[in-house]
C-alpha positions in Angstrom: -25.7 20.5 -25.3 -24.6 24.1 -25.2 -26.1 25.0 -28.6 -29.6 24.1 -27.5 -29.1 26.1 -24.3 -28.0 29.1 -26.3 -31.1 28.8 -28.6 -33.3 28.6 -25.5 -31.7 31.8 -24.2 -32.2 33.6 -27.5 -35.7 32.2 -28.1 -37.3 31.6 -24.6 -40.5 30.2 -26.2 -38.5 27.6 -28.2 -40.3 24.3 -28.5 -39.2 22.6 -31.7 -35.7 22.5 -33.2 -34.7 20.9 -36.5 -31.4 19.1 -36.5 -29.9 18.8 -40.0 -27.2 16.2 -40.7 -25.6 14.4 -43.6 -26.6 10.8 -44.1 -27.3 8.6 -41.1 -25.1 10.6 -38.7 -22.1 8.3 -38.9 -19.6 9.6 -36.3 -22.1 12.1 -34.9 -24.3 9.7 -33.0 -22.9 10.8 -29.6 -23.6 14.5 -30.5 -27.1 13.6 -31.4 -27.6 11.6 -28.2 -26.4 14.5 -26.1 -28.7 16.8 -28.0 -31.7 14.5 -27.3 -30.8 14.5 -23.6 -30.4 18.3 -23.5 -33.7 18.7 -25.4 -35.6 16.6 -23.0 -34.2 18.6 -20.1 -35.1 21.9 -21.7 -38.6 20.7 -22.9 -37.7 21.0 -26.6 -38.7 18.6 -29.3 -36.0 17.6 -31.8 -36.8 17.0 -35.4 -33.9 15.1 -37.1 -33.5 15.5 -40.8 -30.8 13.8 -42.9 -29.7 14.8 -46.4 -27.7 12.7 -48.8 -27.0 15.3 -51.5 -27.5 19.0 -52.1 -30.7 18.3 -54.0 -32.2 17.1 -50.7 -31.8 20.6 -49.1 -35.1 22.2 -50.4 -37.1 19.2 -49.2 -35.4 19.2 -45.8 -36.2 22.9 -45.3 -39.8 22.4 -46.5 -40.1 19.7 -43.9 -38.8 22.0 -41.2 -41.4 24.6 -42.1 -44.2 22.0 -42.3 -43.2 20.7 -38.8 -43.1 24.2 -37.5 -39.4 24.2 -36.4 -38.6 27.3 -34.4 -34.9 27.0 -35.1 -32.2 24.9 -36.7 -29.0 23.2 -35.7 -26.7 22.1 -38.5 -24.4 19.2 -37.6 -21.0 20.0 -38.9 -19.5 17.4 -41.3 -17.3 17.6 -44.4 -20.5 17.4 -46.5 -22.4 20.2 -44.7 -19.3 22.4 -44.5 -18.8 22.1 -48.2 -22.4 23.2 -48.7 -22.6 25.7 -45.9 -23.4 28.8 -48.1 -26.4 27.0 -49.6 -27.6 25.7 -46.3 -27.3 29.1 -44.6 -29.0 30.8 -47.5 -32.0 28.4 -47.2 -32.1 29.0 -43.4 -32.1 32.8 -44.0 -34.7 32.6 -46.7 -36.9 30.6 -44.4 -36.2 32.9 -41.5 -34.9 30.1 -39.3 -32.6 31.0 -36.5 -29.6 28.7 -37.0 -26.8 27.5 -34.7 -23.7 25.9 -36.1 -20.6 24.4 -34.6 -17.7 26.4 -36.1 -16.8 30.0 -36.5 -16.5 29.7 -40.3 -20.2 29.1 -40.4 -21.0 32.4 -38.7 -18.6 34.2 -41.1 -20.6 32.6 -43.9 -23.9 33.9 -42.4 -25.0 31.5 -39.6 -26.7 33.5 -36.9 -24.9 31.8 -34.0 -22.0 29.5 -33.8 -20.6 27.7 -30.8 -17.9 25.1 -30.9 -14.3 24.3 -30.3 -11.8 27.0 -31.2 -10.1 25.5 -34.3 -6.9 27.5 -33.9 -6.5 26.1 -30.4 -7.1 22.5 -31.7 -4.5 22.9 -34.4 -2.0 24.3 -31.9 -2.6 21.3 -29.6 -2.3 18.9 -32.5 1.1 20.5 -33.5 2.2 20.1 -29.9 1.4 16.4 -29.9 3.0 15.8 -33.3 6.1 17.5 -31.9 6.2 15.1 -28.9 5.8 12.1 -31.3 8.6 13.4 -33.5 10.8 13.7 -30.4 10.2 10.1 -29.6 7.0 9.8 -27.5 4.8 6.9 -28.4 1.4 8.0 -29.6 -0.2 5.4 -27.2 1.4 7.2 -24.3 -0.1 10.5 -25.1 -3.4 11.5 -23.5 -6.6 11.7 -25.4 -7.7 15.3 -25.2 -11.0 17.0 -25.7 -11.2 20.6 -26.8 -10.4 23.0 -24.0 -11.5 26.3 -25.5 -14.9 27.0 -27.1 -16.0 30.1 -28.9 -19.3 31.8 -29.3 -19.8 33.9 -32.4 -22.9 36.0 -33.2 -23.7 37.2 -36.7 -25.8 40.3 -36.0 -26.3 41.0 -39.7 -28.0 37.7 -40.2 -29.9 38.0 -36.9 -31.3 41.3 -38.1 -32.2 40.0 -41.6 -34.3 37.2 -40.0 -35.8 39.4 -37.3 -33.9 37.7 -34.4 -33.1 39.8 -31.4 -30.0 38.5 -29.5 -30.4 39.3 -25.8 -27.7 41.5 -24.3 -26.5 38.8 -21.9 -25.7 36.5 -24.8 -24.0 39.3 -26.8 -21.9 40.0 -23.7 -20.6 36.4 -23.7 -19.7 36.4 -27.4 -16.1 36.0 -28.3 -16.8 37.8 -31.6 -19.7 39.7 -33.1 -20.1 40.0 -36.9 -21.9 43.2 -37.9 
């Protein structure tokens, strides 16, 4: 998983990463399994934490600190997205380098985000809807995975938590928030 690889580039001594999700992962099982495989290959221990409601956030972060997490990955869902400001503030307060899956998280203060370019996804969705409206059967259209991913670095947050982003990672960034 690219997010773990990015974390390892930014924090070469990385050994423990907390993964925060909502509930029992639901549709994110595949993402978590890919993360576990990548973690094994990189020599990183994953610490999975689930939250059911916003009142669970302080406990989850105290567990991360108690388990000596070096960094945090937040699994994007409608729940975590709705509470991203609170989650990012807790990560910043606990000085946890955080990687998220969408640009809007970095705009809100996540140190690093890497994920599909949503504008491109919406453009492809509009293209497929157009084909359907012109008579194509949905079953005849190919299933597509995202083609374009974007890396966004929030240098302001990185500085606040004492995280130095290596020049080679900065050079690959699609956008840098200062």
